[in-house]
C-alpha positions, 0 to 999 in steps of 0.5 A: 154066793158063787165064787164070792159073787152074789147069786140068784135062782134063774127065772128062765128055762135052764137046759138039761144037764146044767147046774151039775144035775140032769134036771135043773130046777129054776124059778118060774115067774109066768105072770108072777113077779118076785116079791117086793122089798121086805115081802115074801111070796109063794112061787113055783119052781120048775124042773126041765126034763126031756122024755126019751125021743120026745120034746123038752119040757121046761116045767115037767115037774113043779115044786112050790117054794117061798122067796123072800126079798131082803132088799139086797138079796133073796132068801129061798125056802126050797123043798127037797128034790127027787132023783136027778133034780137039783136047784140052779143058782147063777151069778147076779150080773155085776151091773145094777140099775139104780134109782136116780134123783134129778135136781137143778143146780147152779155150777160156776154160774151155769145151770145144770141138771144133777142126777144123784144115784147112790151112796159111795161104794169103793171100786165102783164106777157109774154110767149115766145115760141122759135122754130127752123126750122127743115125742110121746113114747120116744126118747133120744139119748143126749149125753152119756157120762161114766164117772166114779162120782155118785152124781152126774151133771148135764149142763142146760145149754142149747147144745143138749136141750131146747126150752120146754124139753122133758129131760130124764135119766134113761139109765144109771148102771154101776159096775166095777171100776175096771169093767165095761158098761152094758 
């Protein structure tokens, strides 16, 4: 946690003299990925350093670490560092992409698609981007809805859709009720 906000180890190169240290240590994923929910992985952390007058090396020093995915947060087993190295953490983005479930529903005698995406959380609003498949691999946004509800409805009408359209929820993002969607 940083200032009561969830934090994670960054997975990109961090510039020297950041994170309160000369040689910041960050999590290098390269061709790896973070562990799946409930699993642990042995990964490599890197320390950024620049040799006097030389070029910066984002991974001059490598440190083995273990990362466990506890679903709502990660736990890191970190090794001691030497000299002017220190591990970095950064606030997790306040917006989270959620996994939706789309169903059809009759609302006041009209056909709608319903996108349900989360259990209620006080003080959060949701932005839902509805899209349809125009051609293989190309989507067109047809509706955006920002709501405090945990579902969004899209009326099945000629204004949004045509017979045979493939409809998808492109993105559901939750954010503080006072913040702007990304």
